[in-house]
C-alpha positions in Angstrom: 22.9 37.1 49.1 25.8 38.5 47.4 24.6 39.9 43.9 27.6 38.0 42.3 26.4 34.6 43.6 22.9 35.1 42.4 23.6 36.4 38.9 26.2 32.9 38.7 23.6 30.8 40.0 20.9 32.1 37.3 23.4 31.7 34.7 24.0 34.8 33.4 26.3 36.7 31.8 27.1 39.5 33.9 30.0 40.5 36.8 29.0 42.0 39.5 31.1 43.1 42.5 31.9 40.6 45.1 31.1 42.3 48.2 27.3 43.4 47.2 24.6 41.8 49.1 21.1 41.9 47.5 18.4 42.5 50.9 15.5 42.4 48.0 13.2 42.4 44.6 11.3 45.3 43.3 9.4 45.7 40.2 8.0 48.8 41.7 10.3 51.7 42.1 8.2 52.9 45.3 9.6 49.8 46.6 13.0 49.7 46.5 14.8 49.7 49.6 18.9 49.7 50.1 20.3 46.7 48.3 17.4 45.9 46.1 17.6 44.2 42.5 15.4 46.5 40.9 13.2 45.4 37.2 12.8 48.2 34.8 10.6 46.8 32.3 8.7 48.6 29.3 4.8 48.1 29.3 1.9 49.4 27.2 0.8 51.9 29.8 4.3 53.1 31.6 8.4 52.7 31.1 9.7 51.4 34.3 13.3 52.5 32.5 12.2 56.1 33.3 12.4 55.7 37.2 15.7 53.9 37.3 17.3 57.3 39.1 14.7 56.9 41.4 15.3 53.6 42.1 18.9 54.0 42.2 18.6 57.0 44.7 16.8 54.6 47.1 19.4 52.4 47.2 18.9 49.7 44.0 22.3 47.7 43.5 21.5 46.4 40.1 18.8 47.1 37.6 17.5 44.5 35.2 16.6 46.6 31.8 17.0 46.5 28.1 19.9 46.7 26.4 19.5 50.4 25.6 17.9 51.7 29.0 20.8 54.5 30.9 21.9 53.0 34.5 24.4 55.0 36.2 25.5 54.5 40.0 24.3 50.4 39.8 25.2 47.6 37.7 23.0 47.3 34.8 22.2 43.6 34.1 21.3 44.0 30.5 18.5 41.4 28.6 17.0 41.2 25.6 14.3 40.1 27.8 14.1 41.9 31.3 11.3 40.3 33.0 12.6 36.8 32.2 15.8 37.4 33.5 14.7 39.1 36.5 12.2 36.0 37.0 15.6 34.2 36.7 17.6 36.3 39.3 14.8 36.7 41.8 14.0 32.8 41.9 17.3 32.1 43.0 16.8 34.6 45.9 13.6 33.3 47.5 14.2 30.2 49.4 13.0 27.8 50.8 10.0 27.0 48.0 7.3 23.8 48.1 9.0 20.9 46.9 5.9 20.1 44.5 5.0 22.4 42.1 2.3 22.1 39.3 0.8 24.8 36.8 -2.2 24.6 35.2 -3.1 26.6 31.6 -5.9 26.5 29.3 -8.6 28.8 28.4 -11.3 27.7 31.1 -10.9 25.4 34.3 -7.5 26.6 35.4 -9.2 28.0 38.8 -11.1 24.7 39.5 -8.0 22.3 38.0 -5.7 24.1 40.7 -8.1 24.4 43.9 -9.4 20.9 43.2 -6.0 19.4 43.4 -5.0 21.6 46.2 -8.1 19.5 47.8 -7.1 15.9 46.3 -3.4 16.8 47.5 -4.6 17.9 50.9 -7.4 15.0 50.9 -4.1 12.8 51.0 -2.2 13.8 53.4 -0.1 16.7 52.0 0.5 20.0 53.4 -0.9 22.0 50.1 -1.8 25.4 48.8 -3.3 26.7 45.4 -2.4 30.3 43.8 -4.7 32.1 41.1 -7.4 33.9 40.4 -9.4 33.4 44.2 -5.9 34.1 45.5 -3.9 31.7 47.5 -5.4 29.1 49.4 -3.8 27.3 52.1 -3.9 24.2 53.8 -6.4 25.7 56.6 -8.6 27.0 54.0 -8.3 30.5 54.6 -7.9 32.6 51.0 -6.1 36.0 50.4 -7.2 37.3 47.4 -5.2 38.3 44.4 -4.6 38.7 40.6 -4.8 35.6 38.3 -1.1 35.4 37.8 0.6 37.7 40.4 3.5 39.7 39.7 6.8 37.7 40.1 8.0 39.6 43.1 4.7 38.4 45.2 4.6 35.1 43.4 7.8 33.8 44.3 7.4 35.6 47.8 4.3 33.9 48.2 5.9 30.4 47.3 8.6 31.2 49.8 6.0 32.0 52.5 4.1 28.8 52.2 7.0 26.7 52.8 8.2 28.1 55.5 4.7 27.3 56.4 5.3 24.0 55.9 3.3 23.5 52.4 5.2 21.1 50.3 2.6 20.7 47.3 1.2 23.8 45.5 -1.1 24.3 41.9 -1.0 27.5 40.4 -3.1 28.8 37.5 -0.7 29.8 34.4 -2.3 32.5 32.8 -1.5 33.2 28.9 -0.1 37.2 31.1 1.3 35.7 33.5 3.4 33.5 30.6 4.0 36.2 28.2 4.9 38.6 31.2 7.0 35.7 32.7 5.4 36.3 36.2 5.8 32.7 37.3 9.5 31.9 36.2 12.3 30.1 37.4 10.9 27.3 39.7 10.9 23.4 39.4 7.6 22.8 38.0 7.2 19.1 38.3 4.0 18.9 35.8 2.0 21.1 33.7 -1.9 20.5 33.0 -4.1 22.0 29.5 -7.7 22.2 30.0 -8.8 23.6 26.6 -8.2 26.7 24.4 -11.0 28.6 22.8 -11.1 32.1 22.2 -10.3 34.7 25.2 -8.0 37.8 25.6 -7.5 39.3 21.8 -7.4 42.6 23.5 -3.8 41.5 24.9 -2.9 39.1 22.3 -2.2 39.7 18.9 -4.2 36.4 17.4 -5.3 33.4 18.6 -1.9 31.9 17.1 -0.1 33.9 19.5 -2.7 33.6 22.5 -2.1 29.8 21.9 1.8 29.7 21.5 1.5 32.1 24.8 0.0 29.2 26.2 2.6 26.8 25.3 5.4 28.0 26.9 4.1 25.9 29.8 5.1 22.9 27.6 8.2 24.5 25.7 9.8 25.7 28.6 8.4 26.3 31.8 8.0 22.5 33.0 11.0 20.9 33.7 13.2 18.8 31.4 11.6 15.3 31.2 8.5 16.7 33.6 4.9 15.5 32.8 2.4 17.3 30.6 -1.4 16.6 31.5 -3.7 17.1 28.5 -7.7 16.9 28.3 -8.4 15.2 25.3 -12.2 14.9 25.5 -15.3 15.9 23.9 -15.1 16.9 20.5 -12.0 16.6 18.8 -10.1 19.6 18.9 -7.1 20.9 16.7 -5.9 22.6 19.4 -5.5 19.7 21.6 -3.5 18.0 19.2 -1.3 20.8 18.5 -0.8 20.7 22.5 0.0 16.9 22.8 2.5 17.9 19.4 4.5 20.8 21.5 4.8 18.1 24.6 5.9 15.4 22.9 8.6 17.5 20.9 10.3 18.7 24.0 10.4 15.4 25.7 7.7 15.8 28.5 5.9 12.6 29.7 2.4 12.9 28.0 -0.5 12.0 29.8 -3.8 12.6 28.2 -6.8 12.4 30.2 -10.3 12.1 28.9 -12.5 9.9 26.7 -9.3 9.7 24.3 -7.1 9.6 27.1 -4.4 7.2 27.6 -3.6 8.1 30.9 -6.6 8.2 32.8 -9.7 7.4 30.3 -13.2 8.5 31.0 -15.4 5.5 29.8 -18.8 6.7 30.6 -20.7 9.8 32.5 -23.7 9.8 34.0 -25.5 12.9 35.6 -27.3 12.1 39.4 -29.6 14.7 41.3 -26.4 16.2 42.9 -23.6 15.6 40.7 -22.7 12.4 38.8 -21.3 9.3 38.2 -17.9 8.7 36.3 -16.5 5.3 35.1 -12.6 5.7 34.7 -9.9 3.4 33.6 -6.5 3.8 35.2 -3.5 1.2 35.1 -5.8 -1.1 33.5 -8.7 -0.9 36.2 -11.9 0.4 36.0 -13.0 2.4 38.9 -16.5 4.3 39.6 -16.6 7.3 41.0 -19.4 9.9 42.4 -18.9 13.4 41.8 -20.3 15.7 43.8 -20.2 18.1 41.4 -22.4 18.7 38.5 -21.5 18.9 34.7 -19.2 17.7 31.9 -16.5 20.7 32.6 -16.6 19.6 36.3 -15.7 16.3 35.6 -12.9 17.0 33.0 -11.6 19.8 35.9 -11.7 16.9 38.6 -9.9 14.3 36.4 -7.3 16.4 35.2 -6.8 17.7 39.1 -6.3 13.6 39.5 -4.3 13.1 37.1 -1.9 16.0 38.1 -2.1 14.3 41.7 -1.5 11.2 40.1 1.8 12.4 38.7 3.1 14.0 41.6 3.5 10.3 43.5 0.2 10.5 45.4 -1.7 7.1 45.6 -4.4 5.9 43.1 -6.7 4.7 45.7 -6.5 7.7 47.9 -7.2 10.3 44.6 -9.9 8.3 43.5 -11.5 8.6 46.8 -10.6 12.2 47.3 -12.6 13.0 44.0 -16.0 11.9 45.8 -15.3 14.6 48.3 -14.3 17.1 46.3 -15.9 20.5 47.2 -17.4 23.0 45.1 -15.0 25.9 44.0 -16.1 29.2 44.6 -18.0 31.0 41.8 -18.2 27.8 39.8 -21.5 26.4 39.2 -21.8 27.6 43.0 -25.5 27.2 43.7 -26.0 30.7 45.5 -29.9 29.9 46.8 -33.1 27.9 45.9 -35.7 30.8 45.7 -39.3 30.1 47.3 -40.8 28.9 44.3 -38.6 26.0 44.3 -35.8 27.1 41.5 -32.0 26.9 42.3 -29.9 29.6 41.2 -26.3 28.9 40.1 -23.3 31.4 39.8 -20.5 30.8 37.7 -17.5 32.7 36.4 -18.1 31.8 32.6 -17.1 34.7 30.4 -16.2 33.4 27.3 -18.5 31.6 24.5 -17.1 28.1 25.0 -17.0 28.5 28.7 -21.2 29.8 29.1 -22.1 27.2 26.8 -20.1 24.3 28.7 -22.2 26.0 32.0 -25.5 26.0 30.3 -24.9 22.1 29.1 -23.4 21.4 32.9 -27.3 22.1 34.0 -29.3 21.1 31.0 -29.2 17.7 32.3 -30.9 18.7 35.6 -33.9 20.7 34.0 -37.3 18.7 34.4 -38.2 19.6 30.4 -40.9 17.0 31.1 -42.8 19.4 33.8 -42.2 22.3 32.1 -39.0 23.0 33.3 -36.4 25.9 31.6 -33.2 27.5 32.1 -32.9 30.8 32.5 -29.3 32.5 31.6 -28.5 36.2 33.4 -25.7 37.4 31.5 -23.2 39.7 30.2 -19.7 40.9 29.2 -17.0 43.1 30.6 -15.7 46.3 29.2 -12.4 47.2 27.9 -11.5 43.4 27.4 -12.1 41.0 24.1 -15.0 42.9 21.8 -14.7 39.8 19.5 -16.2 37.4 22.2 -19.6 39.1 22.9 -21.7 38.1 19.5 -20.8 34.5 20.4 -21.8 34.6 23.3 -24.9 36.1 22.5 -25.4 33.1 20.0 -24.8 30.4 22.5 -27.5 32.0 25.0 -29.9 32.1 21.7 -29.3 28.9 20.9 -29.1 27.1 24.5 -31.0 28.8 26.7 -34.8 28.7 27.5 -34.8 32.4 28.5 -32.0 34.8 28.5 -31.3 38.2 30.1 -28.6 40.4 28.3 -27.2 42.5 31.5 -23.9 44.1 32.7 -21.0 42.8 33.5 -17.8 45.1 34.6 -18.6 47.6 31.6 -14.8 49.6 33.0 -14.3 52.5 31.0 -17.2 51.5 27.9 -20.5 52.7 27.6 -22.5 49.3 29.0 -25.4 50.1 26.4 -22.7 49.3 23.8 -21.7 45.7 25.1 -25.2 44.8 25.6 -25.9 45.8 21.7 -23.0 44.1 20.9 -24.2 41.2 22.6 -27.5 41.4 21.2 -26.3 41.4 18.1 -25.2 38.0 18.2 -28.9 36.6 19.1 -30.7 37.0 16.0 -33.5 38.9 18.1 -34.4 35.7 19.6 -37.8 35.8 21.0 -36.3 34.3 24.3 -33.7 37.1 24.9 -34.4 40.3 26.5 -31.8 43.0 27.7 -31.8 44.3 31.8 -29.7 47.1 32.4 -29.0 46.7 36.1 -26.9 43.0 37.2 -29.1 43.1 40.2 -32.6 44.1 38.6 -31.6 41.5 35.8 -31.2 38.8 38.3 -34.3 39.7 40.1 -36.3 39.6 37.2 -34.6 36.1 36.6 -36.0 35.1 39.8 -39.3 37.1 39.6 -39.8 34.7 36.6 -38.8 31.0 37.6 -41.2 28.7 38.3 -40.3 26.1 40.6 -39.3 23.4 37.7 -36.6 26.0 36.7 -32.8 26.4 36.9 -30.9 29.7 36.7 -27.7 30.5 36.1 -25.9 33.8 36.8 -22.7 33.9 34.7 -19.9 36.0 34.1 -18.7 37.3 37.2 -18.2 34.1 39.6 -16.6 34.2 42.7 -16.3 38.2 42.3 -16.8 40.9 44.6 -17.4 43.9 43.5 -18.5 45.6 39.9 -16.1 48.2 38.1 -17.1 51.1 36.7 -15.3 53.4 34.9 -11.1 53.3 34.0 -8.2 54.9 35.0 -8.7 58.0 37.5 -12.5 57.5 37.7 -12.8 53.7 38.2 -14.8 53.0 40.9 -15.3 49.5 42.1 -18.9 48.9 43.9 -19.7 46.3 46.1 -21.1 43.2 44.4 -21.5 39.7 44.7 -23.6 37.8 42.6 -24.3 35.1 45.0 -25.2 37.3 47.6 -27.1 39.7 45.4 -29.0 36.4 44.3 -29.9 35.4 48.1 -31.1 39.0 48.4 -33.4 38.6 45.5 -34.5 35.8 46.7 -35.6 36.6 50.1 -37.5 40.0 48.7 -39.8 37.4 47.2 -43.1 36.5 48.4 -43.2 33.2 50.0 
């Protein structure tokens, strides 16, 4: 493809030699080949502008960089927002792409909502995929792991590859990091969903306002003009939700709220059952009762937002609501790992914020047989080198909502694990039912040893993750660790 044509198609103010051909895009100078467009971005740790000469020597025909960057021997496509300009160019190069694309943002629930949307589409007869924390999940259920939002070249390459495999529908997670760094730009996004908003990632964002503003790029800029905005509006009224609605309305998007106060999909009632819940909803003037085979209020919220995304992209209502009744659990999201010999089930969840931990505990609370002395036992920790302000609130949630809580290690990364645990325990108010066990395996084993037949165990924080991150930089190690597998192993070691 000719560079001049790419520039023109992207609407970028730059002039290129009409004969120059583009063979690919790269943001790593080591991946540059002849004919590559190189993206040279300034980051917190590295300045890719330092590698522009190496990229040109390797064959880069154009470099997207800041106005002040020094580019000799290739076309300099200068920009105030080089990441965005690079994404706009790359989006013209990678084709075809799936015809129907939706994006999900919010603090919690992105993974479940994207994956449930994929499942619903599949049950409605579409060839669908999802992209996010779990990786790329294809129509045949195969998964390749990756970042929540991969770099823009990987993202667009994945999209094009899926389209070539016949995938027509894709739901992806729009994380705040991805939105901030323009990692998923340039595609036609038919609908965007906003699940909820609470404290997280303040190690990256300057403030809650900055974090929220980044999330709102989905409605302000990413979703197509006139596209759909799906917003969860349930539970306690939220000022953040009201502001998200305002963003969607000001942009002129087709606003569709979902939840207790939903106008598009209204949740009339929710009743917990032994292995799921009965939902009564109203859509298009018609009441329906659906048996959702997943437990917890937030699982109901994710399922209904997913349903709204499917409905908003042309899926048949009867097929969508039938599909909800057949949804499968998402890996590491209130996943039942094992039932221990004493009879207590062990659930694993990715909850790693105070709000998410509270929601996971609330989801299981209704299934605890308190009349027979049942208790909810919670094992959790917090990640190192991440938002430190959420640690004490997580401890406060556990102290308030769990019957027994064990504070342990999560992914300490470059921090002292004992210091992280101390920060969590500071929020518990020295509650007598909260204890500390450093090793995560030992903590899970202690919870299982403590549990009786009427108890429920929740292991929170790592969810689907397959490793535990110790150290940082050159000293970083990832030790094999799967909460589900460890829970099963600890249960198997218990006397029958």
